[in-house]
C-alpha positions as CSV (number, residue, x, y, z in Angstrom):
1,M,-75.3,82.0,52.8
2,V,-77.4,85.1,53.0
3,S,-78.3,86.1,49.4
4,R,-79.8,89.5,50.2
5,L,-78.2,91.4,53.1
6,A,-80.9,93.8,53.9
7,E,-83.5,91.2,54.5
8,K,-81.6,90.3,57.6
9,L,-80.5,93.8,58.6
10,G,-83.6,95.9,58.5
11,F,-85.4,96.9,61.7
12,N,-88.1,94.6,60.5
13,G,-91.5,95.8,61.4
14,F,-91.2,96.5,65.2
15,G,-93.6,93.6,65.7
16,R,-96.2,95.0,63.4
17,G,-96.8,91.8,61.4
18,R,-96.4,91.3,57.6
19,P,-98.5,93.4,55.3
20,R,-99.7,92.3,51.9
21,Q,-98.8,95.5,50.0
22,V,-96.1,98.0,50.9
23,V,-95.2,101.4,49.5
24,G,-91.4,102.1,49.4
25,V,-90.6,105.6,50.6
26,D,-87.1,107.0,50.3
27,I,-86.6,110.3,52.2
28,G,-83.6,112.0,50.8
29,T,-81.8,115.2,51.8
30,T,-83.8,117.3,49.3
31,S,-86.2,114.8,47.7
32,L,-89.0,112.3,48.4
33,K,-89.5,109.2,46.3
34,V,-92.3,106.7,46.5
35,C,-92.9,103.4,44.7
36,L,-95.6,100.7,44.7
37,I,-95.2,97.3,43.0
38,D,-98.0,94.7,42.8
39,K,-98.1,91.1,41.7
40,A,-99.4,91.1,38.1
41,K,-102.4,88.9,37.3
42,E,-100.4,87.0,34.6
43,G,-97.5,86.5,37.1
44,G,-94.4,88.6,37.8
45,L,-94.4,92.1,39.1
46,A,-96.1,95.3,37.9
47,L,-95.2,98.9,38.7
48,S,-98.5,100.4,40.0
49,G,-97.4,103.7,41.5
50,L,-94.4,106.1,41.3
51,G,-93.8,109.5,42.6
52,C,-90.9,111.9,43.1
53,R,-90.7,115.4,44.5
54,F,-87.8,117.8,45.0
55,Y,-87.3,120.6,47.5
56,D,-85.1,123.7,47.8
57,H,-84.5,123.1,51.5
58,E,-83.2,120.1,53.4
59,L,-85.6,117.4,54.8
60,L,-82.8,115.6,56.8
61,H,-80.0,116.8,59.0
62,D,-77.5,114.2,60.2
63,G,-80.1,111.5,59.5
64,N,-82.9,113.2,61.5
65,V,-86.1,114.3,59.9
66,I,-86.0,118.1,60.4
67,D,-89.8,118.8,60.2
68,R,-91.8,115.6,60.7
69,L,-95.2,117.2,60.0
70,F,-94.0,118.8,56.7
71,V,-92.5,115.5,55.5
72,A,-95.6,113.6,56.6
73,N,-97.9,115.9,54.7
74,E,-95.6,115.7,51.6
75,I,-95.7,111.9,51.7
76,R,-99.5,112.0,52.0
77,H,-99.7,114.4,49.1
78,I,-97.4,112.3,46.8
79,L,-99.3,109.1,47.6
80,G,-102.6,110.8,46.8
81,S,-101.4,112.2,43.5
82,S,-99.9,108.8,42.6
83,A,-103.2,107.0,43.6
84,I,-101.4,104.9,46.2
85,K,-103.8,103.8,48.9
86,T,-101.9,101.2,51.0
87,K,-101.4,102.0,54.7
88,W,-98.1,100.1,55.0
89,A,-94.7,101.6,54.2
90,A,-91.0,100.5,54.0
91,S,-88.3,103.1,54.3
92,A,-84.5,103.3,54.7
93,L,-82.1,105.2,56.9
94,S,-79.2,107.1,55.4
95,S,-76.1,105.0,55.8
96,Y,-74.5,108.2,57.2
97,S,-76.7,107.9,60.3
98,V,-76.1,104.1,60.8
99,I,-73.1,102.3,62.2
100,T,-72.2,99.0,60.6
101,K,-69.5,96.7,61.9
102,R,-68.3,93.4,60.5
103,M,-66.8,90.9,62.9
104,S,-66.0,87.3,63.5
105,M,-67.4,85.1,66.3
106,P,-67.3,81.4,67.3
107,L,-70.3,79.3,66.1
108,L,-72.8,79.4,69.0
109,D,-76.4,78.4,69.5
110,E,-79.0,81.2,69.0
111,E,-79.3,82.3,72.7
112,A,-75.6,82.3,73.2
113,L,-75.1,84.2,70.0
114,E,-77.7,86.8,71.0
115,N,-75.9,87.4,74.3
116,A,-72.4,87.5,72.7
117,V,-73.6,90.0,70.1
118,R,-75.1,92.2,72.9
119,L,-71.7,92.2,74.7
120,E,-69.9,93.1,71.4
121,V,-72.4,95.9,70.7
122,E,-71.7,97.4,74.1
123,S,-68.0,97.5,73.4
124,I,-67.9,98.6,69.7
125,I,-70.9,101.0,69.4
126,P,-70.1,104.4,70.9
127,F,-73.5,104.9,72.4
128,P,-75.3,103.3,75.4
129,L,-77.5,100.3,74.6
130,N,-80.6,102.2,75.9
131,E,-80.0,104.9,73.2
132,I,-79.8,102.6,70.1
133,Y,-81.6,99.9,68.1
134,Y,-79.4,97.2,66.7
135,S,-79.7,94.2,64.5
136,Y,-77.2,91.6,63.1
137,S,-76.9,89.2,60.3
138,V,-75.0,85.9,60.2
139,M,-73.2,86.1,56.9
140,G,-71.8,82.5,57.0
141,P,-68.5,80.9,57.8
142,D,-65.6,83.3,58.1
143,E,-63.4,82.7,55.0
144,E,-60.2,83.7,56.8
145,K,-60.8,82.1,60.3
146,E,-61.4,78.5,60.9
147,K,-64.4,77.5,63.0
148,M,-65.6,81.1,63.1
149,I,-68.7,82.8,61.5
150,S,-68.9,86.3,60.0
151,L,-71.4,88.7,61.4
152,L,-72.6,92.1,60.3
153,I,-74.0,94.4,63.1
154,V,-76.1,97.4,62.3
155,A,-77.0,100.1,64.9
156,A,-78.9,103.3,64.8
157,K,-79.8,105.9,67.4
158,K,-83.3,105.5,68.8
159,E,-84.1,109.2,68.2
160,I,-83.5,108.8,64.5
161,V,-85.5,105.6,64.2
162,D,-88.3,107.0,66.3
163,D,-88.4,110.2,64.1
164,Y,-89.1,108.0,61.1
165,V,-91.8,106.0,62.9
166,E,-93.5,109.1,64.1
167,T,-93.2,110.8,60.6
168,F,-94.9,107.8,58.9
169,E,-97.6,107.6,61.6
170,A,-98.4,111.3,61.0
171,A,-98.7,110.5,57.3
172,G,-101.2,107.8,58.1
173,L,-98.8,104.9,57.4
174,S,-97.5,102.1,59.5
175,L,-93.7,101.6,59.0
176,S,-93.3,97.9,58.3
177,V,-89.5,97.9,57.8
178,L,-86.7,100.3,58.2
179,D,-83.7,99.4,56.1
180,V,-80.4,101.0,55.2
181,D,-80.2,102.9,51.9
182,I,-76.8,101.7,50.6
183,L,-77.7,98.1,51.4
184,A,-80.9,98.4,49.4
185,V,-78.7,99.7,46.5
186,T,-76.2,96.8,46.7
187,N,-79.0,94.2,46.9
188,L,-80.6,95.7,43.8
189,I,-77.3,95.5,41.9
190,E,-76.9,91.9,42.9
191,E,-80.4,91.1,41.7
192,I,-80.2,92.9,38.4
193,Y,-76.6,92.4,37.3
194,E,-75.7,89.2,39.2
195,P,-72.0,90.1,39.6
196,T,-69.7,87.1,40.1
197,G,-66.0,86.7,40.8
198,D,-64.6,90.2,41.5
199,S,-66.0,92.5,44.2
200,I,-68.1,95.5,43.1
201,L,-68.3,99.0,44.5
202,A,-71.6,100.8,44.7
203,A,-71.6,104.6,45.1
204,D,-74.8,106.5,45.9
205,I,-74.0,110.2,45.2
206,G,-76.7,112.2,46.8
207,A,-77.4,115.9,47.7
208,S,-75.3,116.0,50.8
209,V,-73.6,112.6,51.2
210,T,-71.9,110.1,49.0
211,S,-72.3,106.5,50.4
212,M,-70.1,103.7,49.2
213,A,-70.2,100.0,49.8
214,V,-67.9,97.2,48.6
215,V,-69.6,93.8,48.2
216,K,-68.1,90.5,47.2
217,G,-70.8,87.9,46.4
218,P,-73.3,88.0,49.2
219,N,-70.8,89.6,51.7
220,L,-70.7,93.2,52.5
221,E,-67.0,94.0,52.9
222,F,-67.3,97.5,54.2
223,T,-69.1,100.8,53.8
224,R,-67.9,104.4,53.8
225,E,-69.7,107.7,53.8
226,I,-68.3,111.1,52.9
227,R,-69.9,114.6,53.2
228,I,-69.8,115.4,49.5
229,G,-72.9,115.9,47.4
230,G,-74.5,117.9,44.7
231,N,-75.8,120.6,47.1
232,Y,-72.2,121.8,47.4
233,V,-72.3,123.0,43.8
234,T,-75.8,124.6,44.2
235,R,-74.8,126.5,47.4
236,E,-71.5,127.7,46.1
237,L,-73.2,128.8,42.8
238,A,-75.9,130.7,44.7
239,K,-73.3,132.4,46.9
240,S,-71.0,133.4,44.1
241,Q,-73.7,134.7,41.8
242,N,-76.3,136.0,44.4
243,L,-78.9,133.5,43.2
244,T,-81.8,131.8,44.9
245,Y,-81.4,128.1,45.6
246,K,-83.9,127.3,42.8
247,E,-82.0,129.5,40.3
248,A,-78.7,128.0,41.2
249,E,-80.1,124.5,40.9
250,E,-81.4,125.2,37.4
251,K,-78.0,126.6,36.4
252,K,-76.3,123.6,37.8
253,L,-78.5,121.1,36.0
254,M,-78.0,123.0,32.7
255,A,-74.2,123.1,33.3
256,E,-74.2,126.8,32.4
257,D,-71.0,128.8,32.3
258,G,-70.9,129.8,36.0
259,A,-71.5,126.2,37.1
260,V,-68.9,124.4,35.0
261,A,-65.8,125.0,37.2
262,L,-67.8,124.1,40.3
263,L,-69.1,120.9,38.7
264,Q,-65.6,119.9,37.6
265,D,-64.3,120.4,41.2
266,F,-67.2,118.3,42.5
267,V,-66.6,115.5,40.0
268,S,-62.9,115.5,40.7
269,N,-63.5,115.3,44.5
270,V,-65.9,112.4,44.1
271,A,-63.6,110.5,41.7
272,A,-60.7,111.0,44.2
273,E,-62.7,109.7,47.1
274,I,-63.8,106.6,45.2
275,H,-60.2,106.0,44.1
276,K,-59.2,106.3,47.8
277,T,-61.9,103.7,48.7
278,V,-60.7,101.3,46.1
279,N,-57.1,101.6,47.3
280,F,-58.1,101.1,50.9
281,Y,-60.0,97.9,50.0
282,A,-57.0,96.7,48.0
283,A,-54.7,97.3,50.9
284,T,-56.9,95.4,53.4
285,K,-57.9,92.6,50.9
286,P,-54.8,92.1,48.7
287,R,-56.3,89.0,47.0
288,A,-59.5,90.8,46.1
289,T,-60.2,93.0,43.1
290,V,-63.0,95.6,42.5
291,G,-64.2,94.6,39.0
292,R,-66.9,97.2,38.5
293,I,-68.3,100.4,40.0
294,Y,-72.0,101.1,39.9
295,L,-73.3,104.7,40.3
296,T,-76.6,106.0,41.4
297,G,-78.1,109.0,43.3
298,G,-79.3,112.3,41.9
299,S,-75.8,113.8,41.8
300,S,-74.4,110.9,39.7
301,A,-75.9,112.8,36.7
302,A,-73.1,115.4,37.0
303,P,-71.4,115.8,33.6
304,G,-68.3,113.7,33.1
305,I,-68.5,111.9,36.4
306,R,-68.3,108.4,34.9
307,E,-65.3,109.3,32.8
308,S,-63.5,110.9,35.7
309,I,-64.0,107.9,38.0
310,E,-62.9,105.5,35.3
311,K,-59.7,107.6,34.7
312,A,-59.0,107.8,38.4
313,T,-59.5,104.1,39.2
314,G,-59.0,102.2,36.0
315,I,-62.2,100.4,36.7
316,K,-65.3,100.1,34.4
317,V,-68.1,102.3,35.7
318,E,-71.8,101.7,35.0
319,F,-75.0,103.6,36.0
320,L,-77.5,101.5,37.9
321,N,-80.8,101.3,36.1
322,P,-83.2,100.2,38.9
323,F,-86.1,99.6,36.5
324,L,-84.3,96.6,35.0
325,C,-85.7,94.5,37.9
326,L,-89.2,95.0,36.4
327,P,-90.7,93.5,33.2
328,E,-89.5,95.3,30.1
329,G,-91.2,98.6,29.3
330,Q,-92.1,99.6,32.9
331,G,-90.7,102.7,34.4
332,T,-88.3,103.6,31.6
333,D,-87.9,107.3,32.5
334,E,-84.2,107.7,32.4
335,K,-84.3,111.0,34.3
336,L,-85.9,109.3,37.3
337,A,-83.5,106.3,37.3
338,P,-80.8,107.7,39.6
339,F,-83.4,108.7,42.2
340,M,-85.5,105.5,42.5
341,P,-83.3,102.5,43.5
342,V,-84.1,102.6,47.2
343,A,-87.8,103.2,47.0
344,L,-88.2,100.6,44.2
345,Y,-86.2,98.0,46.1
346,L,-88.2,98.5,49.2
347,A,-91.5,98.2,47.3
348,K,-90.3,95.1,45.5
349,R,-89.4,93.4,48.8
350,G,-93.0,94.0,50.0
351,S,-94.5,92.6,46.8
352,E,-92.4,89.5,47.2
353,G,-93.3,89.0,50.8
354,T,-89.6,89.4,52.0
355,L,-90.1,92.1,54.6
Protein backbone atom coordinates (compact mmCIF):
# COMPACT_ATOMS: atom_id res chain seq x y z
CA MET A 1 0.00 0.00 0.00
CA VAL A 2 1.12 3.57 -0.62
CA SER A 3 2.01 5.14 2.73
CA ARG A 4 2.34 8.70 1.51
CA LEU A 5 -0.09 9.75 -1.18
CA ALA A 6 1.67 12.81 -2.51
CA GLU A 7 4.89 10.96 -3.24
CA LYS A 8 2.97 9.30 -6.04
CA LEU A 9 0.77 12.22 -7.05
CA GLY A 10 3.15 15.11 -7.55
CA PHE A 11 4.18 16.34 -10.99
CA ASN A 12 7.58 15.02 -10.01
CA GLY A 13 10.37 17.05 -11.43
CA PHE A 14 9.39 17.32 -15.10
CA GLY A 15 12.50 15.21 -15.82
CA ARG A 16 14.83 17.51 -13.90
CA GLY A 17 16.52 14.81 -11.80
CA ARG A 18 16.74 14.55 -8.02
CA PRO A 19 18.37 17.44 -6.12
CA ARG A 20 20.19 17.03 -2.82
CA GLN A 21 18.57 20.00 -1.05
CA VAL A 22 15.14 21.47 -1.73
CA VAL A 23 13.38 24.53 -0.36
CA GLY A 24 9.66 24.13 0.20
CA VAL A 25 7.70 27.13 -1.10
CA ASP A 26 3.97 27.52 -0.45
CA ILE A 27 2.26 30.26 -2.47
CA GLY A 28 -0.97 31.19 -0.73
CA THR A 29 -3.67 33.64 -1.72
CA THR A 30 -2.17 36.42 0.41
CA SER A 31 1.03 34.89 1.77
CA LEU A 32 4.34 33.26 0.87
CA LYS A 33 5.95 30.64 3.09
CA VAL A 34 9.36 29.01 2.65
CA CYS A 35 11.14 26.28 4.59
CA LEU A 36 14.48 24.50 4.31
CA ILE A 37 15.35 21.32 6.22
CA ASP A 38 18.77 19.68 6.28
CA LYS A 39 20.05 16.38 7.55
CA ALA A 40 21.69 17.03 10.92
CA LYS A 41 25.29 15.89 11.49
CA GLU A 42 24.21 13.78 14.45
CA GLY A 43 21.40 12.21 12.39
CA GLY A 44 17.79 13.21 11.96
CA LEU A 45 16.59 16.49 10.52
CA ALA A 46 17.35 20.13 11.30
CA LEU A 47 15.35 23.23 10.44
CA SER A 48 17.83 25.50 8.67
CA GLY A 49 15.61 28.16 7.11
CA LEU A 50 12.13 29.54 7.61
CA GLY A 51 10.37 32.56 6.15
CA CYS A 52 6.85 33.92 5.93
CA ARG A 53 5.47 37.11 4.40
CA PHE A 54 1.90 38.43 4.15
CA TYR A 55 0.30 40.75 1.58
CA ASP A 56 -2.69 43.06 1.37
CA HIS A 57 -3.45 41.92 -2.18
CA GLU A 58 -3.99 38.50 -3.76
CA LEU A 59 -1.12 36.53 -5.29
CA LEU A 60 -3.37 33.85 -6.81
CA HIS A 61 -6.66 33.90 -8.68
CA ASP A 62 -8.38 30.60 -9.41
CA GLY A 63 -5.03 28.88 -8.91
CA ASN A 64 -3.13 31.10 -11.36
CA VAL A 65 -0.21 33.28 -10.26
CA ILE A 66 -1.48 36.81 -10.93
CA ASP A 67 1.89 38.59 -11.24
CA ARG A 68 4.72 36.11 -11.85
CA LEU A 69 7.49 38.70 -11.67
CA PHE A 70 6.25 40.12 -8.37
CA VAL A 71 5.94 36.68 -6.77
CA ALA A 72 9.34 35.64 -8.15
CA ASN A 73 11.00 38.75 -6.68
CA GLU A 74 9.29 38.17 -3.33
CA ILE A 75 10.44 34.54 -3.23
CA ARG A 76 13.98 35.67 -4.02
CA HIS A 77 13.80 38.29 -1.25
CA ILE A 78 12.48 35.85 1.37
CA LEU A 79 15.17 33.30 0.49
CA GLY A 80 17.84 35.97 0.78
CA SER A 81 16.63 37.23 4.15
CA SER A 82 16.39 33.63 5.39
CA ALA A 83 19.94 32.82 4.13
CA ILE A 84 18.60 30.01 1.91
CA LYS A 85 20.89 29.42 -1.07
CA THR A 86 19.64 26.22 -2.72
CA LYS A 87 18.52 26.47 -6.35
CA TRP A 88 15.93 23.69 -6.19
CA ALA A 89 12.37 24.15 -5.00
CA ALA A 90 9.24 22.13 -4.29
CA SER A 91 5.82 23.74 -4.30
CA ALA A 92 2.14 22.80 -4.24
CA LEU A 93 -0.92 23.74 -6.22
CA SER A 94 -4.10 24.77 -4.48
CA SER A 95 -6.48 21.82 -4.40
CA TYR A 96 -9.11 24.26 -5.69
CA SER A 97 -7.27 24.34 -9.04
CA VAL A 98 -6.71 20.57 -9.23
CA ILE A 99 -9.13 17.80 -10.21
CA THR A 100 -8.88 14.55 -8.24
CA LYS A 101 -10.83 11.43 -9.14
CA ARG A 102 -10.81 8.09 -7.37
CA MET A 103 -11.77 5.08 -9.45
CA SER A 104 -11.53 1.30 -9.74
CA MET A 105 -9.84 -0.61 -12.54
CA PRO A 106 -8.86 -4.22 -13.31
CA LEU A 107 -5.32 -5.25 -12.41
CA LEU A 108 -3.24 -4.66 -15.55
CA ASP A 109 0.41 -4.59 -16.52
CA GLU A 110 2.11 -1.18 -16.52
CA GLU A 111 1.67 -0.37 -20.21
CA ALA A 112 -1.95 -1.48 -20.32
CA LEU A 113 -2.67 0.49 -17.15
CA GLU A 114 -1.13 3.64 -18.65
CA ASN A 115 -3.35 3.30 -21.72
CA ALA A 116 -6.45 2.57 -19.64
CA VAL A 117 -5.82 5.58 -17.42
CA ARG A 118 -5.36 7.81 -20.46
CA LEU A 119 -8.77 6.71 -21.80
CA GLU A 120 -10.38 7.33 -18.40
CA VAL A 121 -8.79 10.77 -18.13
CA GLU A 122 -10.26 11.68 -21.51
CA SER A 123 -13.72 10.74 -20.28
CA ILE A 124 -13.72 12.08 -16.70
CA ILE A 125 -11.61 15.26 -16.90
CA PRO A 126 -13.57 18.15 -18.47
CA PHE A 127 -10.61 19.48 -20.48
CA PRO A 128 -8.83 18.19 -23.60
CA LEU A 129 -5.71 16.10 -22.92
CA ASN A 130 -3.50 18.65 -24.64
CA GLU A 131 -4.58 21.27 -22.06
CA ILE A 132 -3.72 19.30 -18.90
CA TYR A 133 -0.98 17.52 -17.02
CA TYR A 134 -2.15 14.45 -15.15
CA SER A 135 -0.73 11.79 -12.87
CA TYR A 136 -2.11 8.80 -11.03
CA SER A 137 -1.40 6.62 -8.03
CA VAL A 138 -2.23 2.94 -7.54
CA MET A 139 -3.61 2.91 -4.02
CA GLY A 140 -3.84 -0.88 -3.76
CA PRO A 141 -6.59 -3.50 -4.00
CA ASP A 142 -10.11 -2.12 -4.07
CA GLU A 143 -11.64 -3.06 -0.72
CA GLU A 144 -15.15 -3.20 -2.16
CA LYS A 145 -14.57 -4.82 -5.57
CA GLU A 146 -12.89 -8.16 -6.03
CA LYS A 147 -9.97 -8.40 -8.49
CA MET A 148 -9.93 -4.62 -8.91
CA ILE A 149 -7.42 -1.98 -7.87
CA SER A 150 -8.09 1.51 -6.54
CA LEU A 151 -6.59 4.46 -8.42
CA LEU A 152 -6.38 8.15 -7.68
CA ILE A 153 -6.06 10.44 -10.70
CA VAL A 154 -4.88 14.03 -10.35
CA ALA A 155 -5.09 16.58 -13.19
CA ALA A 156 -4.29 20.27 -13.53
CA LYS A 157 -4.48 22.70 -16.41
CA LYS A 158 -1.16 23.25 -18.16
CA GLU A 159 -1.49 27.01 -17.94
CA ILE A 160 -1.54 26.84 -14.13
CA VAL A 161 1.39 24.44 -13.91
CA ASP A 162 3.39 26.40 -16.46
CA ASP A 163 2.72 29.59 -14.48
CA TYR A 164 4.37 28.00 -11.45
CA VAL A 165 7.34 26.72 -13.44
CA GLU A 166 7.93 30.14 -15.01
CA THR A 167 7.53 31.93 -11.66
CA PHE A 168 10.19 29.77 -10.04
CA GLU A 169 12.51 30.12 -13.01
CA ALA A 170 12.17 33.92 -12.71
CA ALA A 171 13.13 33.54 -9.04
CA GLY A 172 16.28 31.66 -10.05
CA LEU A 173 14.94 28.30 -8.90
CA SER A 174 14.28 24.98 -10.61
CA LEU A 175 10.94 23.47 -9.64
CA SER A 176 11.74 19.89 -8.67
CA VAL A 177 8.23 18.82 -7.67
CA LEU A 178 4.74 20.29 -7.80
CA ASP A 179 2.40 18.71 -5.31
CA VAL A 180 -1.15 19.38 -4.07
CA ASP A 181 -1.53 21.38 -0.86
CA ILE A 182 -4.24 19.36 0.88
CA LEU A 183 -2.38 16.11 0.16
CA ALA A 184 0.74 17.56 1.77
CA VAL A 185 -1.37 18.39 4.82
CA THR A 186 -2.90 14.91 5.10
CA ASN A 187 0.51 13.27 4.70
CA LEU A 188 1.93 15.39 7.48
CA ILE A 189 -0.99 14.47 9.73
CA GLU A 190 -0.38 10.79 8.98
CA GLU A 191 3.30 11.14 9.79
CA ILE A 192 2.90 13.11 13.02
CA TYR A 193 -0.24 11.67 14.58
CA GLU A 194 -0.34 8.19 12.98
CA PRO A 195 -4.14 7.93 13.03
CA THR A 196 -5.46 4.38 12.97
CA GLY A 197 -8.92 2.86 12.79
CA ASP A 198 -11.36 5.67 12.05
CA SER A 199 -11.06 8.08 9.16
CA ILE A 200 -9.79 11.60 9.73
CA LEU A 201 -10.82 14.89 8.12
CA ALA A 202 -8.24 17.58 7.40
CA ALA A 203 -9.43 21.15 6.85
CA ASP A 204 -7.05 23.80 5.53
CA ILE A 205 -8.82 27.12 6.13
CA GLY A 206 -7.06 29.73 4.05
CA ALA A 207 -7.62 33.31 2.94
CA SER A 208 -10.02 32.55 0.09
CA VAL A 209 -10.60 28.77 0.05
CA THR A 210 -11.22 26.06 2.63
CA SER A 211 -9.90 22.71 1.41
CA MET A 212 -10.99 19.46 3.02
CA ALA A 213 -9.90 15.87 2.64
CA VAL A 214 -11.12 12.68 4.26
CA VAL A 215 -8.45 10.00 4.65
CA LYS A 216 -8.72 6.46 5.99
CA GLY A 217 -5.35 4.87 6.59
CA PRO A 218 -3.26 5.43 3.45
CA ASN A 219 -6.33 5.99 1.27
CA LEU A 220 -7.66 9.37 0.23
CA GLU A 221 -11.44 8.96 0.30
CA PHE A 222 -12.35 12.29 -1.27
CA THR A 223 -11.58 16.01 -1.29
CA ARG A 224 -13.83 19.05 -1.24
CA GLU A 225 -13.16 22.76 -1.68
CA ILE A 226 -15.41 25.68 -0.78
CA ARG A 227 -14.93 29.38 -1.52
CA ILE A 228 -14.92 30.45 2.12
CA GLY A 229 -11.85 32.02 3.72
CA GLY A 230 -10.69 34.68 6.14
CA ASN A 231 -10.52 37.36 3.43
CA TYR A 232 -14.31 37.46 3.53
CA VAL A 233 -14.16 38.99 7.01
CA THR A 234 -11.43 41.47 6.05
CA ARG A 235 -13.22 42.67 2.91
CA GLU A 236 -16.61 43.04 4.63
CA LEU A 237 -15.02 44.87 7.55
CA ALA A 238 -13.15 47.24 5.22
CA LYS A 239 -16.36 47.92 3.26
CA SER A 240 -18.61 48.49 6.29
CA GLN A 241 -16.16 50.73 8.17
CA ASN A 242 -14.42 52.43 5.23
CA LEU A 243 -11.02 50.97 6.20
CA THR A 244 -7.97 50.04 4.19
CA TYR A 245 -7.28 46.32 3.79
CA LYS A 246 -4.41 46.55 6.28
CA GLU A 247 -6.56 48.36 8.87
CA ALA A 248 -9.38 45.84 8.46
CA GLU A 249 -6.97 42.90 8.76
CA GLU A 250 -5.60 44.31 12.02
CA LYS A 251 -9.11 44.78 13.42
CA LYS A 252 -9.96 41.21 12.41
CA LEU A 253 -6.88 39.74 14.06
CA MET A 254 -7.60 41.68 17.27
CA ALA A 255 -11.30 40.60 17.12
CA GLU A 256 -12.34 44.17 17.84
CA ASP A 257 -15.99 45.14 18.21
CA GLY A 258 -16.75 45.73 14.56
CA ALA A 259 -15.24 42.37 13.57
CA VAL A 260 -16.94 40.13 16.13
CA ALA A 261 -20.22 39.60 14.26
CA LEU A 262 -18.41 38.98 10.96
CA LEU A 263 -16.04 36.51 12.61
CA GLN A 264 -18.95 34.66 14.19
CA ASP A 265 -20.68 34.45 10.81
CA PHE A 266 -17.49 33.14 9.19
CA VAL A 267 -16.92 30.54 11.91
CA SER A 268 -20.53 29.36 11.70
CA ASN A 269 -20.30 28.96 7.91
CA VAL A 270 -17.05 26.96 8.13
CA ALA A 271 -18.48 24.72 10.87
CA ALA A 272 -21.64 24.12 8.83
CA GLU A 273 -19.64 23.18 5.72
CA ILE A 274 -17.41 20.78 7.64
CA HIS A 275 -20.53 19.22 9.19
CA LYS A 276 -22.00 18.85 5.70
CA THR A 277 -18.80 17.14 4.53
CA VAL A 278 -18.88 14.68 7.44
CA ASN A 279 -22.52 13.86 6.72
CA PHE A 280 -21.82 13.32 3.03
CA TYR A 281 -18.99 10.92 3.88
CA ALA A 282 -21.21 9.04 6.32
CA ALA A 283 -23.89 8.68 3.63
CA THR A 284 -21.45 7.31 1.05
CA LYS A 285 -19.46 5.16 3.51
CA PRO A 286 -21.97 3.97 6.11
CA ARG A 287 -19.44 1.63 7.74
CA ALA A 288 -16.82 4.36 8.17
CA THR A 289 -16.55 6.98 10.90
CA VAL A 290 -14.64 10.25 11.06
CA GLY A 291 -12.82 9.97 14.37
CA ARG A 292 -10.99 13.30 14.41
CA ILE A 293 -10.80 16.61 12.57
CA TYR A 294 -7.47 18.43 12.10
CA LEU A 295 -7.40 22.15 11.36
CA THR A 296 -4.70 24.24 9.73
CA GLY A 297 -4.41 27.37 7.56
CA GLY A 298 -4.13 31.00 8.61
CA SER A 299 -7.88 31.43 9.09
CA SER A 300 -8.09 28.44 11.44
CA ALA A 301 -6.99 30.92 14.13
CA ALA A 302 -10.44 32.59 14.07
CA PRO A 303 -11.76 32.77 17.65
CA GLY A 304 -14.09 29.95 18.60
CA ILE A 305 -13.65 27.92 15.44
CA ARG A 306 -12.66 24.67 17.15
CA GLU A 307 -15.55 24.85 19.59
CA SER A 308 -18.05 25.60 16.80
CA ILE A 309 -16.88 22.66 14.68
CA GLU A 310 -16.94 20.28 17.65
CA LYS A 311 -20.46 21.43 18.50
CA ALA A 312 -21.68 21.06 14.91
CA THR A 313 -20.11 17.64 14.26
CA GLY A 314 -19.72 16.01 17.65
CA ILE A 315 -16.15 15.13 16.64
CA LYS A 316 -12.94 16.01 18.48
CA VAL A 317 -11.03 18.82 16.73
CA GLU A 318 -7.28 19.37 16.93
CA PHE A 319 -5.00 22.02 15.47
CA LEU A 320 -2.20 20.59 13.34
CA ASN A 321 1.24 21.49 14.70
CA PRO A 322 3.57 20.86 11.74
CA PHE A 323 6.70 21.41 13.80
CA LEU A 324 6.09 18.14 15.65
CA CYS A 325 7.74 16.35 12.71
CA LEU A 326 11.05 17.97 13.69
CA PRO A 327 13.26 17.28 16.71
CA GLU A 328 11.93 18.87 19.90
CA GLY A 329 12.60 22.56 20.28
CA GLN A 330 12.78 23.45 16.58
CA GLY A 331 10.34 25.89 15.04
CA THR A 332 8.09 26.31 18.07
CA ASP A 333 6.54 29.66 17.03
CA GLU A 334 2.85 28.95 17.62
CA LYS A 335 1.79 31.95 15.52
CA LEU A 336 3.47 30.47 12.43
CA ALA A 337 2.20 26.91 12.92
CA PRO A 338 -1.07 27.33 10.95
CA PHE A 339 0.79 28.73 7.94
CA MET A 340 3.71 26.32 7.58
CA PRO A 341 2.48 22.70 7.03
CA VAL A 342 2.77 22.65 3.24
CA ALA A 343 6.15 24.38 2.94
CA LEU A 344 7.55 22.29 5.79
CA TYR A 345 6.30 19.00 4.37
CA LEU A 346 7.72 19.78 0.93
CA ALA A 347 11.10 20.69 2.41
CA LYS A 348 11.07 17.53 4.52
CA ARG A 349 10.42 15.40 1.44
CA GLY A 350 13.49 16.91 -0.16
CA SER A 351 15.69 16.27 2.86
CA GLU A 352 14.57 12.63 2.94
CA GLY A 353 15.16 12.09 -0.77
CA THR A 354 11.50 11.27 -1.50
CA LEU A 355 10.89 13.76 -4.30
